[in-house]
VODRENFI-339279 format. One line per field, with one value per residue (C-alpha): x, y, z; chain; residue in one letter; residue number from 1. Coordinates in steps of 0.25 Angstrom, whole numbers, plus 2048, in hexadecimal, padded with zeros to 3 digits. Each point is the difference from the previous one (the first is absolute). Layout:
REM VODRENFI-339279
u = c(X	...)
v = c(Y	...)
w = c(Z	...)
chain = c(A	...)
res = c(a	...)
n = c(NUM	...)
//
This chain:
REM VODRENFI-339279
u = c(2F0	80D	801	80B	805	7F5	7F6	803	7F8	802	801	802	806	80E	7FF	7F9	801	803	7FA	805	7F3	7FC	7F1	7F8	7F1	7F8	7FE	80F	802	7F7	808	80D	7FA	7FC	80D	807	7F7	804	80E	7FF	7FA	80B	80B	7F9	7FF	80F	804	7F8	806	80E	7FE	7F9	80B	80B	7F8	800	80E	804	7F7	806	80E	7FC	7FB	80D	807	7F8	801	810	800	7F7	806	80D	801	80E	800	80C	7FA	7F4	807	808	7F4	7F9	80C	801	7F1	7FE	80B	7FB	7F2	803	80B	80A	80F	802	7F6	802	7F9	803	7FC	7FF	80A	7FC	800	808	7FD	80A	802	7FC	800	804	800	806	80A	80F	806	801	7FD	7F1	800	805	7F7	7FA	7F6	7FA	7F3	800	80D	7FE	7F3	7FE	803	7F5	7F6	803	7FE	7F3	7FA	7FC	805	80A	806	80A	802	80F	806	80C	7F7	7F4	7FE	7F7	80C	80D	80E	805	802	803	80D	7FA	7F6	80B	808	7F3	7FC	7F2	7F6	7F3	7FA	7F3	7FE	7F4	7FF	7FE	7F4	7FD	7F8	80B	803	80B	808	808	801	7FF	808	804	809	802	80D	7F8	7FA	7F2	7F9	7F6	7F1	7F6	7FB	80E	7FF	7F3	806	80C	7F6	7F8	80C	805	7F3	802	80F	7FB	7F8	80B	80A	7F6	7FD	80F	803	7F4	806	80D	7FA	7F8	80C	809	7F5	7FF	80F	800	7F5	809	80C	7F8	7FA	80E	805	7F5	802	80E	7FD	7F6	80B	80A	7F6	7FC	80E	804	7F5	804	80F	7FB	7F8	80C	80A	7F7	7FE	80F	802	7F5	807	80D	807	807	807	805	7F1	7FE	80B	7FB	7F2	804	80A	7F5	7F5	809	808	80D	80C	7FE	80A	7FC	80B	802	804	80F	7FC	802	7F8	7F4	7F9	801	7F9	804	80B	80B	7FD	807	80D	7FC	80A	7F4	7FF	80D	7FA	7F5	809	803	7F1	7FC	80A	7F9	7F2	7F8	7FF	7F1	7FC	7FB	7F3	805	80A	80C	803	80D	805	80C	809	7F9	7F2	7F8	802	7F5	801	7F5	803	7FA	7FB	7FB	7FD	806	80E	805	803	803	7FE	7F8	809	7FB	807	7F9	804	7F5	7FC	7F7	7F1	7F5	7FF	80F	7FD	7F5	807	80C	7F6	7FA	80D	805	7F3	801	80F	7FD	7F5	80A	80B	7F6	7FC	80E	803	7F4	805	80E	7FB	7F8	80C	809	7F6	800	80F	802	7F7	807	80E	7FB	7FC	80E	806	7F8	7F6	801	806	7F3	7FD	80D	7FF	7F2	806	80B	7F7	7F7	80C	802	7F2	807	80D	809	80C	807	80A	80F	806	7F8	800	7F4	801	7F9	7FF	7FA	7FC	803	7FF	7F3	7F8	80A	801	7F1	7FF	80B	7FA	7F2	7FB	7F2	7FD	7FE	80D	807	7F9	804	80F	7FF	7FB	80A	80C	7FA	7FF	80E	806	7F8	805	80F	7FF	7F9	80D	807	7F7	7F5	7F7	7F6	7FD	7F6	7FE	7FB	7FF	80E	806	803	805	805	807	80B	80B	80C	80A	80D	800	808	7F7	7F3	806	804	7F2	7F8	808	7FF	7F1	7FF	807	7F7	7F3	806	803	7F3	7F6	807	7FF	80A	801	807	803	802	804	801	80B	7FE	7F7	7FF	7F2	7F3	7FF	80A	7F7	7FC	80E	804	7F5	805	80E	7FA	7F9	80C	808	7F5	800	80F	7FF	7F5	808	80E	7FD	803	7FD	80E	7FE	7F1	802	804	803	7FD	80D	808	7FA	808	7FF	7F5	7F7	800	7FC	7F5	7FA	7FF	7FB	807	806	7F7	7F3	802	80C	805	80D	805	7FE	808	80C	7FF	800	80C	808	7FA	80C	80A	7F8	7FF	80F	803	7F8	80B	80C	7FD	7FA	80E	7FA	7F5	80B	809	7F5	7FC	80E	803	7F3	803	80E	7FC	803	80F	807	80C	7F7	7F7	80C	806	7F2	7FE	80F	802	807	7FB	800	7F7	7F6	800	7FE	7F4	7FA	801	7FA	7F4	7FE	800	7F6	7F6	802	802	80B	806	806	7F3	7FB	7F1	803	80A	7F4	7F6	80A	803	7F0	7FE	80C	7FA	7F3	806	808	7F4	7F7	80B	805	7F9	808	809	7F4	800	80F	801	7F5	806	80D)
v = c(A2F	803	80F	807	7F3	7FC	7F5	7F1	7F6	7F1	7F6	7F3	7FC	805	809	80E	80C	80E	80B	80E	807	809	7FF	7F4	801	7F4	7FD	801	7F6	7F6	801	7FE	7F4	7FA	802	7FA	7F3	7FF	802	7F5	7F7	803	7FD	7F3	7FC	804	7F8	7F4	800	801	7F4	7F8	804	7FB	7F3	7FE	803	7F6	7F5	803	7FF	7F3	7FA	803	7FA	7F4	7FF	801	7F7	7F5	801	7FA	7F1	7FD	802	809	809	801	804	80A	806	801	807	80A	804	800	80A	809	800	804	809	7F8	7FF	7F2	7F4	7F2	7F2	7F6	7F2	7F6	7F5	7F7	80A	80B	80A	801	80C	7FB	80D	80E	80D	80E	7FB	805	7F4	7F1	7FD	802	7F6	7F5	804	7F5	803	7F8	803	80D	805	80D	806	7F3	7F7	807	7FF	7F1	7FF	808	7FD	80E	80D	809	80D	808	80F	801	7F2	803	807	7F6	7F6	7F7	7F9	7F9	806	7F4	807	80F	7FF	7FD	80B	80A	7FB	801	80E	7FB	809	7F9	7F3	7F9	7F1	7F6	7F1	7F7	7F7	7F2	7F5	7FA	80E	80A	7FD	80D	80E	80C	80C	80E	80B	80E	808	80D	805	7FE	7F6	7F6	803	7F7	800	7FB	7F5	7FC	800	7F7	7F6	800	7FE	7F5	7F9	801	7FC	7F3	7FD	802	7F8	7F4	801	801	7F4	7F8	804	7FB	7F3	7FE	803	7F6	7F6	803	7FF	7F3	7FA	804	7F9	7F4	7FF	801	7F6	7F7	802	7FD	7F4	7FB	802	7F8	7F5	800	800	7F5	7F8	801	7FD	7F4	7FB	802	7F9	7F4	7FF	800	7F5	7F8	802	7FB	80E	7FE	80B	807	803	804	80A	806	802	806	80A	804	803	807	807	7FC	7F7	7F2	7F5	7F3	7FA	7F2	7FD	801	80E	7FA	806	7F7	80A	80F	80A	808	7F5	809	802	7F3	808	80C	805	803	7F0	801	808	7F6	7F7	80B	804	7F1	7FF	80C	7FB	7FD	7F1	802	808	7F5	807	80E	807	808	80C	808	80C	7FE	809	7FD	7FD	7F8	7F2	7F7	7F2	7F6	7F1	7F5	7F7	7F2	7F7	80B	7FF	80B	7FA	80C	80F	809	80D	80C	80D	80D	80E	806	7FB	7F3	803	7F7	7FA	7FC	7F9	7F9	7FB	7FC	7F8	7F9	7FD	7FA	7F7	7FC	7FC	7F8	7F9	7FD	7FB	7F8	7F9	7FE	7FB	7F6	7FB	7FF	7F9	7F6	7FD	7FF	7F6	7F8	800	7FD	7F4	7FB	802	7F8	7F5	800	800	7F6	7F9	7F2	7FE	801	80D	806	7FD	806	80C	802	7FF	80B	809	801	807	80B	800	7FB	7F8	7F8	7F9	803	801	806	800	7FF	80A	7FF	80D	800	80D	801	80B	805	7FC	806	80D	801	7FF	80A	80A	7FE	7FC	7FA	7F5	808	806	7F2	7FB	80D	7FE	7F1	805	80B	7F6	7F6	80B	805	7F2	7FD	80E	7FD	7F1	805	808	7F2	7FA	7FB	7F5	7FC	804	7FD	801	7F8	808	805	7F7	805	7F6	805	7FA	808	7FE	7F9	80B	7FC	7FE	80D	809	7F9	802	80E	804	7F9	806	80E	7FE	7FB	80C	809	7F9	801	80F	803	7F6	7FC	7F1	7F5	7F7	7F3	7F9	7F2	7FE	7F3	7FB	804	7F6	7FF	7F9	803	7F1	803	80B	7F7	7FC	80F	804	7F6	806	80E	7FA	7FA	80D	808	7F6	802	80F	7FF	7F8	806	80D	80E	80E	800	7F3	800	7F8	7F1	7FA	7F1	7FD	806	7F7	7F4	7F5	808	7FC	7F2	805	80A	7F6	7F5	7FE	802	80E	807	7FA	801	809	80E	800	80C	7F8	7F5	809	807	7F2	7FC	80D	80A	801	801	80A	808	7FF	803	80D	806	7F9	803	7F2	7F9	7F3	7FF	802	7F6	7F5	803	7FF	7F3	7F9	804	7FB	7F2	803	802	809	803	804	808	808	802	806	809	804	7FC	7F5	7F2	802	80C	7F8	7F5	80A	806	7F2	7FD	80E	7FD	7F2	806	80B	7F7	7F2	7FA	7F5	803	7F2	7FA	7FF	802	80D	805	7FE	808	80B	801	800	80B	808	7FF	805	80B	805	7FF	809	80B	802	80B	805	7F4	7F8	809	801	7F1	7FE	80A	7F9)
w = c(7EC	806	803	7FA	7F9	7F6	7FF	802	7F8	805	7F4	808	80D	801	7F4	7FD	7F8	805	7F8	800	802	80B	7FE	7FB	7FF	802	7F1	7FE	80C	7F9	7F4	807	807	7F3	7FA	80C	7FE	7F1	804	80A	7F6	7F6	80A	804	7F2	7FD	80C	7FD	7F1	806	809	7F5	7F6	80B	802	7F1	7FF	80B	7FA	7F3	806	807	7F3	7F9	80C	800	7F1	800	80C	7FB	7F2	806	800	807	80F	800	7F5	808	80C	7F9	7FA	80D	807	7F5	7FE	80F	802	7F4	805	80E	7FD	807	7FE	803	7FE	803	802	80A	7FF	80B	802	80C	80C	7F9	7F5	7F4	7F8	7F1	7F9	803	7F7	804	80A	801	807	7FD	80F	7FE	7F4	809	80C	809	80C	80B	806	808	7F9	7F9	7FA	7F7	80B	808	7F5	7FF	80F	800	7F3	7FE	7F9	807	7FD	808	7FE	805	7FF	80A	80A	800	80B	7F7	7F9	806	7FF	7F8	7F3	804	7FA	7F2	802	803	7F3	7F7	807	802	808	7FF	7FB	7FF	7FD	7FF	800	7F4	805	7FA	805	808	807	7FE	7F4	7FF	802	7F7	805	7FB	806	7FE	802	801	80D	7FA	808	7FA	802	804	7F2	7FB	80B	7F9	7F2	805	806	7F3	7F8	80A	7FD	7F1	802	808	7F4	7F6	808	802	7F1	7FC	809	7FA	7F2	804	806	7F3	7F8	807	7FF	7F1	7FF	808	7F7	7F4	806	804	7F2	7FA	80A	7FC	7F2	801	808	7F6	7F5	808	802	7F2	7FB	80B	7FB	7F2	804	808	7F4	7F7	80A	802	7F1	7FE	80A	7FA	7F2	806	7FF	80D	807	7F3	7FD	80E	800	7F2	805	80D	7F9	7F6	80A	80A	7F6	807	7FD	807	804	806	808	807	80E	7FB	7FA	7F2	7F6	7FC	7F7	7FC	7F8	7F8	7FC	802	80F	803	7FD	808	80A	80A	802	807	80B	802	809	809	801	802	80C	806	7FE	80D	803	804	7F4	7F7	7FC	7FC	7F7	804	7F8	800	7F8	7F7	7F8	7F3	805	80A	803	806	805	804	805	7F8	80C	7FF	80C	809	7F9	7F7	7F3	7F8	7FD	7F8	7FD	7F9	7FC	7FD	7FD	80A	80E	7FF	801	804	7F2	801	80E	7FA	7F4	809	809	7F4	7FA	80D	802	7F1	801	80D	7F9	7F4	80A	808	7F3	7FC	80E	800	7F2	806	80C	7F8	7F7	80C	807	7F3	7FF	80E	800	7F4	807	80C	7F6	7FA	80E	807	7F6	7FB	7F2	7F8	808	7FD	7F1	800	807	7F6	7F4	807	802	7F1	800	809	7F7	80B	7FC	80B	7F7	803	80E	80B	80F	80B	80B	80D	808	80E	807	80E	80B	7FB	80C	80A	7F7	800	80F	802	7F7	804	7F2	7FE	7F7	7F4	801	802	7F3	7F9	804	7FC	7F2	7FF	803	7F6	7F6	803	7FE	7F3	7FB	803	7FB	7F3	7FD	801	7F6	80A	7F9	80B	80E	80B	80F	80B	80D	803	7F5	7F2	7F6	7F2	7F4	7FA	7F5	806	803	806	80F	803	7F8	806	80E	7FE	7FA	80B	80B	7FA	7FF	80F	805	7F8	806	80E	7FF	7FA	806	80C	7FE	7FD	7F4	7FF	7F2	7FC	7F2	7F8	7F7	7F1	7F8	7F1	7FE	806	803	80B	807	80B	804	7FF	809	80A	7FF	803	80C	805	7FE	807	80B	802	800	809	80A	7FE	7F8	806	7FC	7FA	7F8	7FD	7F2	7FF	7F2	800	7F9	80C	80B	7FD	80A	807	7F6	805	80E	7FB	7F5	80A	80E	80D	802	7F5	806	80F	804	7FE	7F9	807	80D	7FB	7FC	80E	807	7F9	7FE	80A	80A	7F5	7F8	80D	802	7F1	801	808	7FA	7F1	7FD	802	805	7F5	7F5	807	801	7F1	7FB	809	7FA	7F2	801	804	80F	7FD	80A	7F6	7F4	809	806	7F2	7FB	80C	801	80F	807	802	80F	7FE	7F8	80B	80B	7F8	7FE	80F	803	7F6	807	80E	7FC	7F8	807	7F2	7FE	7F3	800	7FE	7F1	803	808	7F6	7F5	809	802	7F1	7FD	80B	7FA	7F2	806	807	7F4	7F7	80A	802	7F2	7F8	7F5	800	7FA	7F4	7FF	800	7F5	7F7	801)
chain = c(A	A	A	A	A	A	A	A	A	A	A	A	A	A	A	A	A	A	A	A	A	A	A	A	A	A	A	A	A	A	A	A	A	A	A	A	A	A	A	A	A	A	A	A	A	A	A	A	A	A	A	A	A	A	A	A	A	A	A	A	A	A	A	A	A	A	A	A	A	A	A	A	A	A	A	A	A	A	A	A	A	A	A	A	A	A	A	A	A	A	A	A	A	A	A	A	A	A	A	A	A	A	A	A	A	A	A	A	A	A	A	A	A	A	A	A	A	A	A	A	A	A	A	A	A	A	A	A	A	A	A	A	A	A	A	A	A	A	A	A	A	A	A	A	A	A	A	A	A	A	A	A	A	A	A	A	A	A	A	A	A	A	A	A	A	A	A	A	A	A	A	A	A	A	A	A	A	A	A	A	A	A	A	A	A	A	A	A	A	A	A	A	A	A	A	A	A	A	A	A	A	A	A	A	A	A	A	A	A	A	A	A	A	A	A	A	A	A	A	A	A	A	A	A	A	A	A	A	A	A	A	A	A	A	A	A	A	A	A	A	A	A	A	A	A	A	A	A	A	A	A	A	A	A	A	A	A	A	A	A	A	A	A	A	A	A	A	A	A	A	A	A	A	A	A	A	A	A	A	A	A	A	A	A	A	A	A	A	A	A	A	A	A	A	A	A	A	A	A	A	A	A	A	A	A	A	A	A	A	A	A	A	A	A	A	A	A	A	A	A	A	A	A	A	A	A	A	A	A	A	A	A	A	A	A	A	A	A	A	A	A	A	A	A	A	A	A	A	A	A	A	A	A	A	A	A	A	A	A	A	A	A	A	A	A	A	A	A	A	A	A	A	A	A	A	A	A	A	A	A	A	A	A	A	A	A	A	A	A	A	A	A	A	A	A	A	A	A	A	A	A	A	A	A	A	A	A	A	A	A	A	A	A	A	A	A	A	A	A	A	A	A	A	A	A	A	A	A	A	A	A	A	A	A	A	A	A	A	A	A	A	A	A	A	A	A	A	A	A	A	A	A	A	A	A	A	A	A	A	A	A	A	A	A	A	A	A	A	A	A	A	A	A	A	A	A	A	A	A	A	A	A	A	A	A	A	A	A	A	A	A	A	A	A	A	A	A	A	A	A	A	A	A	A	A	A	A	A	A	A	A	A	A	A	A	A	A	A	A	A	A	A	A	A	A	A	A	A	A	A	A	A	A	A	A	A	A	A	A	A	A	A	A	A	A	A	A	A	A	A	A	A	A	A	A	A	A	A	A	A	A	A	A	A	A	A	A	A	A	A	A	A	A	A	A	A	A	A	A	A	A	A	A	A	A	A	A	A	A	A	A	A	A	A	A	A	A	A	A	A	A	A	A	A	A	A	A	A	A	A	A	A	A	A	A	A	A	A	A	A	A	A	A	A	A	A	A	A	A	A	A	A	A	A	A	A	A	A	A	A	A	A	A	A	A	A	A	A	A	A	A	A	A	A	A	A	A	A	A)
res = c(m	l	p	g	i	g	t	f	v	p	v	k	p	g	m	g	v	l	a	d	c	q	l	v	d	a	d	r	a	q	v	l	r	c	l	a	i	g	f	e	l	a	l	t	a	a	n	q	y	r	v	t	r	d	a	m	d	e	i	d	s	l	q	q	v	a	r	r	i	l	s	a	s	e	l	d	e	v	l	f	s	i	s	r	e	t	a	r	l	l	g	a	d	i	g	g	v	f	l	r	d	g	d	e	l	v	m	r	s	c	v	g	n	d	t	l	d	i	d	r	l	r	m	k	r	g	q	g	l	a	g	r	v	l	e	t	g	r	p	c	k	v	d	d	y	l	a	s	d	q	v	s	r	d	y	f	w	l	v	r	d	e	q	i	r	c	a	v	g	a	p	l	l	a	r	e	g	v	i	g	v	l	e	v	w	r	r	r	d	v	p	f	t	d	q	d	e	k	r	v	a	a	l	a	n	l	t	a	i	a	v	q	n	a	r	l	y	e	s	q	k	a	s	v	q	q	l	i	q	t	n	e	s	l	r	q	q	h	e	v	v	r	v	s	a	q	l	q	d	d	v	i	g	a	l	l	d	g	g	g	v	t	a	i	a	r	i	v	a	r	h	a	g	v	e	v	a	i	l	g	t	d	l	g	v	m	a	a	y	p	a	q	v	s	n	g	d	w	l	e	r	v	e	t	a	v	r	q	f	p	g	y	a	n	n	t	s	v	t	s	r	e	r	d	g	w	l	s	l	r	p	i	v	a	g	g	d	r	i	g	w	v	c	m	r	s	n	s	e	p	a	e	m	q	e	a	a	s	r	q	g	a	v	a	s	a	l	y	c	l	e	q	r	a	a	s	v	a	r	a	s	a	l	g	a	l	m	w	d	l	l	e	g	t	p	p	v	r	q	s	a	l	e	r	l	t	e	f	h	i	d	l	r	g	p	h	r	v	v	h	c	t	i	e	g	l	a	e	t	a	r	g	e	g	w	n	m	d	t	v	q	r	k	q	r	d	v	r	d	a	i	e	r	a	l	s	a	a	g	l	k	l	a	s	s	r	g	d	l	i	v	a	i	i	p	a	l	d	a	a	q	v	t	r	q	l	k	s	l	n	e	e	i	l	a	r	d	k	v	r	t	f	w	g	v	s	a	p	f	d	s	p	s	q	l	s	n	a	n	q	e	a	k	c	a	a	l	a	v	g	k	l	g	t	a	q	s	p	v	v	i	h	e	h	l	g	v	l	t	l	l	l	n	g	g	g	i	a	e	g	h	d	l	r	k	y	v	d	r	m	l	g	p	m	l	k	y	d	s	a	h	h	g	v	l	a	k	t	i	r	s	y	l	d	n	d	c	s	l	k	l	t	a	l	q	l	f	v	h	e	k	t	v	r	y	r	l	a	q	f	e	e	l	t	g	v	d	l	r	r	h	r	e	r	m	s	v	d	l	a	l	l	m	h	d	f	a	t	r	s	a	g	v	a	g	k	g	a	g)
n = c(1	2	3	4	5	6	7	8	9	10	11	12	13	14	15	16	17	18	19	20	21	22	23	24	25	26	27	28	29	30	31	32	33	34	35	36	37	38	39	40	41	42	43	44	45	46	47	48	49	50	51	52	53	54	55	56	57	58	59	60	61	62	63	64	65	66	67	68	69	70	71	72	73	74	75	76	77	78	79	80	81	82	83	84	85	86	87	88	89	90	91	92	93	94	95	96	97	98	99	100	101	102	103	104	105	106	107	108	109	110	111	112	113	114	115	116	117	118	119	120	121	122	123	124	125	126	127	128	129	130	131	132	133	134	135	136	137	138	139	140	141	142	143	144	145	146	147	148	149	150	151	152	153	154	155	156	157	158	159	160	161	162	163	164	165	166	167	168	169	170	171	172	173	174	175	176	177	178	179	180	181	182	183	184	185	186	187	188	189	190	191	192	193	194	195	196	197	198	199	200	201	202	203	204	205	206	207	208	209	210	211	212	213	214	215	216	217	218	219	220	221	222	223	224	225	226	227	228	229	230	231	232	233	234	235	236	237	238	239	240	241	242	243	244	245	246	247	248	249	250	251	252	253	254	255	256	257	258	259	260	261	262	263	264	265	266	267	268	269	270	271	272	273	274	275	276	277	278	279	280	281	282	283	284	285	286	287	288	289	290	291	292	293	294	295	296	297	298	299	300	301	302	303	304	305	306	307	308	309	310	311	312	313	314	315	316	317	318	319	320	321	322	323	324	325	326	327	328	329	330	331	332	333	334	335	336	337	338	339	340	341	342	343	344	345	346	347	348	349	350	351	352	353	354	355	356	357	358	359	360	361	362	363	364	365	366	367	368	369	370	371	372	373	374	375	376	377	378	379	380	381	382	383	384	385	386	387	388	389	390	391	392	393	394	395	396	397	398	399	400	401	402	403	404	405	406	407	408	409	410	411	412	413	414	415	416	417	418	419	420	421	422	423	424	425	426	427	428	429	430	431	432	433	434	435	436	437	438	439	440	441	442	443	444	445	446	447	448	449	450	451	452	453	454	455	456	457	458	459	460	461	462	463	464	465	466	467	468	469	470	471	472	473	474	475	476	477	478	479	480	481	482	483	484	485	486	487	488	489	490	491	492	493	494	495	496	497	498	499	500	501	502	503	504	505	506	507	508	509	510	511	512	513	514	515	516	517	518	519	520	521	522	523	524	525	526	527	528	529	530	531	532	533	534	535	536	537	538	539	540	541	542	543	544	545	546	547	548	549	550	551	552	553	554	555	556	557	558	559	560	561	562	563	564	565	566	567	568	569	570	571	572	573	574	575	576	577	578	579	580	581	582	583	584	585	586	587	588	589	590	591	592	593	594	595	596	597	598	599	600	601	602	603	604	605	606	607	608	609	610	611	612	613	614	615	616	617	618	619	620	621	622	623	624	625	626	627	628	629	630	631	632	633	634	635	636	637	638	639	640	641	642	643	644	645	646	647	648	649	650	651	652	653	654	655	656	657	658	659)
//
């Protein structure tokens, strides 16, 4: 009882009822106590119901959040859903998820922000609230961000820009440790409660599961995509192998059937779906498919592409974009030498199938060319043996060789010449260029092939070689024409292969029975050019040797002495003097001997006085020690002058022959 106030009835600690009643008897007091107990029970039940309802609401909210989060498969979608649902559930203004990148946290998703800076946020350990969570591995909240001493001041400028008042964050924990941070911010001055902190921690655990699930999904998706790509690649490779095998079977079948490069071009073009041209070493069209390709202007661009083709790239194709499509080149290689080209033109960039077709075409073309080369070598070997029988054999052997030549449809009736060509300077060039033996042999073969091609244009009938000597039988052109052609061929070989050639040519013969004599004449001419020839005069025609044939065919000088040394011994001092005086002494002596040693006729021919002639003769005798009054010495001087004139003339030989 409270006198003057009423009666106070306690319900539970901290709560009671004040009854406005002055007098309460014992019975009424007992009733009030019973009512208080009932009221207390009702309040307790109501409070428990509210707590239970709130818990159920929170569980339902977490279930909805979990369903939304886990229903997302892409990582970015997962992070966006987490940020949005966490901010909504905690009544925050901004929500974001940081993921760990090395020793830093990187903002991967953010909702509710006003500035773009927060989207690009990167934090190290200990920086800001998220950096503190990363450092401690525990949830953290601040009631006043700018006034709190729990966080560093690194990002206060961003806090001011976003007008943030409080924040709470929790770590995303996985087996390997902290993989990120879930954080929310409020702009209102309503601090987060401990219950909010627990909610963020629970959501962070759920987020960690969702992140790992999304990463696992992405990994599985990438694996599946990789498997799909691998399967597609294997399928394409299998298709390429299948088509290549079919292409190879078709090409080999065509070769066995004798189809040659024409069939190869057709098969490659059909399998690859392109235009194909097979070219020789000289870029001449050997075969093309379709047929009109050989007239296509794109072949004119092949020469430029071939010049730019790397010298080492014999096992690959080079593709270039042209104005009307794509051009692909692949060399045909046999024995380390490029013997041709497979050219392909397509409207689209060549794929693996085109590369395989090009490779098969090049291999098949090389096999065909090797087959043709082997046949040519066998034929050339047989013809070479027959030629040596004709040149060096006994009469019965020569007759047998002539009969066998008819099997090769070679007719030696009519005027012909025998040509001897000697290759010189190859060893010196090889040493200077550092060539190996294979390169030397290849150069020899290149020179022989060039000579045979050039002589074929002149109607070559037979040719063979022994070491550096090449012997050929050609139709009997006039001396000037033969000299001109062989000199031009020598200059071409010298410029391209850096080796010299010397040529001895026989006089014309009309019957195959004269081949042995013609061979000796060519030998004699070759000996003369070897003794006296120069780079300016590498060709000697036998009919121009004159009296020198007596020396070259017999013994003496030809066998044991160098003709140049003979000329130098007889005329050396005079030639040295003449080199500075326009050759006056040589002209005078030549005229003096041609005019039967007549001073008067010599003076008339040279348009000088007889005293001048006498003075020059005396000067010659003084320089050389020769006595021109002695017949034997005059004859030696005459012969030496003849040799000197022969060795130094170049165009003069051709001119005299033409006359």
